C-alpha positions in Angstrom: 188.7 127.7 38.7 186.1 124.9 39.6 187.2 122.1 41.3 186.0 118.5 43.0 188.7 117.8 45.5 188.7 119.3 48.7 191.6 119.0 51.4 191.0 117.4 55.5 190.9 120.8 56.6 187.8 122.0 53.6 186.0 118.8 54.3 185.8 119.4 58.1 184.7 122.8 57.8 181.7 122.1 55.4 180.5 119.4 57.7 180.3 122.1 60.6 177.2 123.2 58.6 176.2 119.9 58.2 175.7 120.1 61.7 174.2 123.5 62.4 171.7 123.2 59.9 169.9 120.7 61.2 168.7 123.3 64.3 168.1 125.8 61.3 165.8 123.4 59.6 163.6 123.0 62.8 163.8 126.6 63.4 162.4 127.9 60.3 160.0 124.8 60.1 158.3 122.8 63.6 159.3 125.8 66.1 157.5 128.1 65.2 154.2 125.8 64.5 155.2 124.0 68.5 155.1 127.6 69.4 152.0 128.3 68.0 150.5 125.5 69.9 151.9 127.1 73.1 150.5 130.5 72.4 146.8 132.0 72.6 145.8 133.6 69.4 147.9 134.1 66.2 152.0 133.9 66.4 153.4 135.6 64.4 153.5 138.8 66.3 155.4 137.0 69.3 157.5 134.8 66.9 158.4 137.7 65.2 159.2 140.4 68.0 161.4 136.8 69.5 163.6 136.8 66.6 164.3 140.7 66.7 165.0 140.2 70.4 167.9 137.2 69.4 169.2 139.3 66.4 170.0 142.2 68.4 171.7 140.4 71.0 173.8 138.8 68.0 174.6 142.1 66.8 175.9 144.3 69.9 177.7 141.0 70.9 179.7 139.9 67.3 181.6 142.7 67.4 183.6 142.7 70.7 183.6 138.7 70.4 184.7 138.6 66.8 187.5 141.3 67.7 188.8 139.1 70.5 188.1 135.7 68.9 190.9 137.2 65.9 193.6 136.5 68.1 195.9 133.5 68.4 194.1 129.8 69.2 190.8 131.9 69.8 188.5 131.2 66.9 188.3 127.5 68.1 187.3 128.1 71.9 184.6 130.6 70.9 182.9 128.0 68.1 182.9 125.2 70.9 181.5 127.5 73.7 178.8 129.1 71.8 177.9 125.0 70.6 178.0 124.1 74.4 175.8 126.2 75.5 173.3 126.3 72.4 173.0 122.2 72.8 171.9 122.6 75.9 169.5 125.4 75.4 168.1 123.4 72.5 167.5 120.4 74.4 166.1 122.3 76.9 163.3 123.8 74.6 161.6 120.6 75.4 160.3 121.3 78.8 158.7 124.8 79.1 154.8 124.4 78.4 154.6 128.4 78.5 154.7 130.3 75.1 156.4 132.8 76.4 159.7 130.7 79.0 159.7 128.8 75.6 160.3 132.1 73.8 163.5 132.5 76.0 164.8 129.3 75.5 164.1 129.4 72.0 166.0 132.7 72.2 169.4 131.7 74.0 169.4 128.5 71.5 169.5 131.0 68.7 171.9 133.4 69.9 174.3 130.7 70.7 173.5 129.3 67.1 174.2 132.3 65.0 176.8 133.7 66.7 178.8 129.9 66.7 178.0 130.1 62.4 180.1 134.1 62.9 183.1 132.3 63.8 182.5 129.5 61.9 182.1 131.9 58.9 185.4 133.7 59.9 187.3 130.2 59.7 186.9 130.1 56.2 189.9 132.5 55.6 191.9 129.5 57.1 190.1 126.5 55.9 190.4 127.6 52.3 192.0 130.1 49.7 190.4 133.2 47.8 190.7 130.9 44.5 188.7 127.9 46.3 186.1 129.8 48.4 183.2 130.0 46.2 183.2 126.4 45.8 183.9 125.6 49.5 181.3 128.3 51.0 178.5 126.4 48.5 179.6 123.1 49.3 178.9 124.2 52.7 175.5 125.1 52.3 174.6 122.5 49.7 175.9 119.6 52.3 173.8 121.6 55.3 170.5 121.3 53.6 171.1 117.7 52.6 172.2 116.7 55.7 170.5 118.2 57.8 167.4 116.6 56.4 168.1 112.9 58.7 167.5 114.1 62.2 164.7 116.4 60.7 163.0 113.2 59.1 163.8 111.4 62.2 162.3 114.5 63.9 159.2 114.9 61.6 158.8 110.7 62.1 158.8 111.1 65.7 155.9 114.2 65.7 153.5 113.1 63.4 153.7 109.3 64.5 153.7 110.6 68.3 149.8 109.0 69.0 150.9 105.6 67.5 154.1 105.5 69.4 151.5 106.0 72.3 154.1 109.8 73.0 152.5 113.4 73.7 153.5 116.2 71.7 155.6 117.7 74.2 157.5 114.5 74.9 157.6 114.1 71.3 159.2 117.4 70.6 161.9 116.7 73.6 162.9 114.3 71.7 163.3 115.7 68.8 165.0 118.7 70.1 167.9 115.7 72.1 168.0 114.5 68.4 168.5 117.8 66.9 171.1 118.7 69.4 173.1 115.6 69.1 173.9 115.9 65.2 174.8 119.7 65.8 177.6 118.6 68.4 178.6 115.5 66.9 179.3 117.5 63.0 181.4 120.2 64.8 184.2 118.0 66.1 185.9 117.7 63.0 186.2 121.6 62.1 187.6 121.3 66.1 190.1 118.5 64.8 191.0 119.9 61.3 190.8 123.4 61.0 193.7 125.6 62.2 193.7 128.9 62.5 196.3 130.6 60.5 195.3 134.3 59.9 195.4 135.8 63.7 196.1 138.7 66.2 198.6 138.2 68.2 197.5 136.8 71.4 197.3 140.4 74.0 196.7 140.8 77.6 193.8 142.8 78.3 191.5 141.2 75.4 188.6 142.9 76.6 189.4 146.1 77.0 191.6 146.5 73.5 188.9 144.9 71.8 186.2 147.8 73.0 188.7 150.2 72.1 189.3 148.8 68.5 186.1 148.8 67.2 186.1 152.6 66.4 189.3 151.5 64.2 188.0 148.7 62.6 185.0 151.1 61.3 187.4 153.6 60.1 188.6 150.8 58.1 185.9 149.9 57.1 184.1 153.4 55.9 187.5 153.6 54.0 187.5 151.0 51.7 185.1 151.8 49.2 184.6 148.2 48.2 184.1 147.0 51.1 181.8 150.4 52.7 179.1 149.3 49.3 179.6 146.1 49.6 178.3 146.2 53.2 175.7 148.4 52.7 174.8 146.4 49.8 174.3 143.3 51.6 172.6 145.1 54.8 169.3 145.8 52.5 169.3 142.7 50.3 170.0 139.9 53.2 167.0 141.5 55.3 164.2 139.8 53.0 166.3 136.5 52.8 166.6 136.2 56.6 162.8 137.5 57.3 161.6 135.5 54.5 163.5 132.0 55.9 162.5 132.8 59.7 159.0 134.0 59.1 157.6 131.9 56.5 156.4 129.0 58.2 154.6 131.6 60.8 153.1 133.4 57.7 152.1 130.4 56.4 150.4 128.9 60.0 148.3 132.3 59.9 147.1 131.8 56.6 145.7 128.8 57.5 147.8 126.6 55.6 148.0 123.1 57.1 151.6 122.5 59.7 152.3 119.3 58.1 152.1 120.7 54.6 154.0 123.1 55.4 157.4 121.6 56.9 157.2 118.6 53.8 157.5 122.1 51.3 160.1 123.3 53.6 161.5 120.0 53.4 161.7 120.1 49.8 163.4 123.2 49.7 166.2 121.6 51.5 166.4 118.6 48.0 165.9 121.5 46.0 168.7 123.9 47.4 171.6 120.9 47.3 172.3 121.3 43.6 171.2 124.6 43.1 174.1 125.4 45.7 176.6 123.6 44.4 176.0 125.3 41.0 175.9 128.5 42.3 179.6 128.0 43.8 180.6 126.7 40.3 178.9 129.4 37.8 180.4 132.0 41.1 184.0 130.9 39.8 183.4 131.3 36.2 181.1 133.6 35.3 181.3 135.7 38.3 180.6 135.9 42.3 179.0 139.1 42.1 176.9 138.5 39.1 175.4 135.6 40.3 174.8 138.0 43.6 172.7 139.9 41.4 170.6 136.9 40.3 170.1 135.7 43.7 168.5 139.3 44.5 166.4 139.3 41.6 165.0 136.0 42.6 164.4 136.7 46.2 162.6 140.2 44.9 159.7 137.7 42.8 160.0 135.2 45.4 158.5 138.2 48.1 156.4 139.7 45.8 154.1 136.2 45.1 154.3 135.8 48.4 152.7 139.0 49.1 149.9 139.2 46.3 149.3 135.5 45.4 150.2 133.3 48.4 147.3 131.5 49.6 147.2 128.1 49.4 149.2 124.9 50.2 150.0 124.4 46.0 151.5 128.2 46.2 153.8 127.4 49.2 155.1 124.7 47.6 155.9 126.8 44.5 157.9 129.5 46.5 159.5 126.4 48.8 161.2 125.1 45.4 161.8 128.6 43.9 163.7 129.5 47.5 165.6 126.5 47.2 166.3 128.0 43.9 168.5 130.3 45.0 168.6 130.7 48.9 172.0 129.0 49.1 173.9 130.0 46.3 173.2 133.6 47.3 174.3 133.4 51.0 177.1 131.3 50.1 178.6 133.4 47.5 177.6 136.8 49.6 179.9 134.9 52.5 183.2 134.1 50.5 183.2 137.6 48.8 183.1 139.0 51.9 186.0 136.8 53.0 187.7 138.2 49.8 187.5 141.4 50.2 188.8 141.3 54.4 191.6 140.9 56.0 192.5 137.6 56.8 194.5 138.3 60.2 191.1 139.7 61.2 188.3 138.0 60.2 186.4 136.7 62.9 186.8 141.0 63.6 185.3 142.1 60.0 182.9 138.7 59.9 181.2 140.2 63.4 180.6 143.4 61.6 179.3 142.0 58.6 176.5 139.9 61.0 176.1 143.5 62.5 174.8 144.2 59.0 172.8 140.7 58.6 171.1 140.9 61.7 170.3 144.4 62.0 169.1 144.1 59.0 167.1 141.0 60.1 165.3 142.8 63.2 164.2 145.7 60.7 162.7 142.9 58.5 160.9 140.6 61.1 160.0 144.2 63.2 158.6 145.3 59.8 156.4 142.2 59.3 155.6 142.0 63.1 154.0 146.0 63.3 152.2 146.0 60.1 150.9 142.8 60.5 149.8 144.3 63.9 148.7 147.3 62.7 146.8 146.1 60.0 146.0 142.9 60.9 147.0 142.0 57.3 150.6 139.4 57.0 150.6 140.3 53.4 151.5 143.6 53.4 153.9 143.0 56.1 155.8 140.8 53.5 155.5 143.7 50.5 156.7 146.4 52.7 160.4 144.3 52.3 160.4 144.3 48.7 162.6 147.8 48.6 165.0 146.5 50.3 165.4 144.0 47.7 165.7 146.7 45.4 168.5 149.4 47.1 170.3 145.8 47.6 170.6 145.2 43.8 171.7 148.7 43.0 174.3 148.9 45.4 175.2 145.8 44.9 176.1 147.3 40.5 178.1 149.8 42.3 180.7 147.8 44.1 184.0 148.6 42.4 186.3 145.8 41.7 189.7 145.3 43.7 192.5 146.8 41.9 
């Protein structure tokens, strides 16, 4: 059943989404536009390949690091390490004046951000119970959307009003990166303080070598579990489109000639729409079924992708899509996370979430690579967007075939 009261550990776990979402929002809105100002010519291809590299690094690292993080007392240490490194890289993005140098620093920041989110996702099984997982996961996304708007509005004001403030573009971006990094770090502290790792494997010597050897065993366990295997395959396909749209929407709109301010403001509206929508998704998931609501989200994203490919040409249409994304994005991601948390073994949560992230990141590699390649070959970003619709369809079909646990 849905509820409205949360424990201290659940609230603190939710707060981390408020912190990391500030950088997520900046990375999907202002950063691609700033990168385009540093680059010569269209930026979509270079940005797509940069996102592909970041996703590939995370996908290769997470199974090994996740296995080590499952050991007693290790999850929060990995969170702290990735956050601190990511904070430094985020501040560092304000200094390069060359597009490729900036992209390298961005990739480091992105790898640390998304790695920390894998460890954070795995802490969900420690912060709450199966019965409350849908709602807690959805609350994380919801408060992440609305909370990230606070530093984002500050950053946006500094960038848009830079001439009145007597600031150069680079200086205004340096301030924005510093504010975002400080926000991320501040909202990491409650989770590190209040959430204890209650599910774990015994702490062992030679953890790295054992983690590498254990990857094959974990893969066999996943392969032998029909529900988990089918669910992860479905997730691989439908999350491809979700991640690709998140990562490339601003760059795609910019290459279509839509004003940068319009793009950023539209994405800000997405955050406000997503706040109540994600909460509603969590409650509906508890009442009518998590998997049914996941199917609704996949169908919604299929419509969004088709509209973007065939009709997106103006700022007004981008605003419409931004609102539509807000209705489905947080809920679909939140319930995907909580459903996986229910299916995976709790004492191996980080290791399994590492593989879960592989499926998400390799899907993102496929999506961004397809868009980048199709755009480079045909000169039309619309064809790249259209090509990912089939992945939503496959994901939907597979999701209907995930067997129920007995």
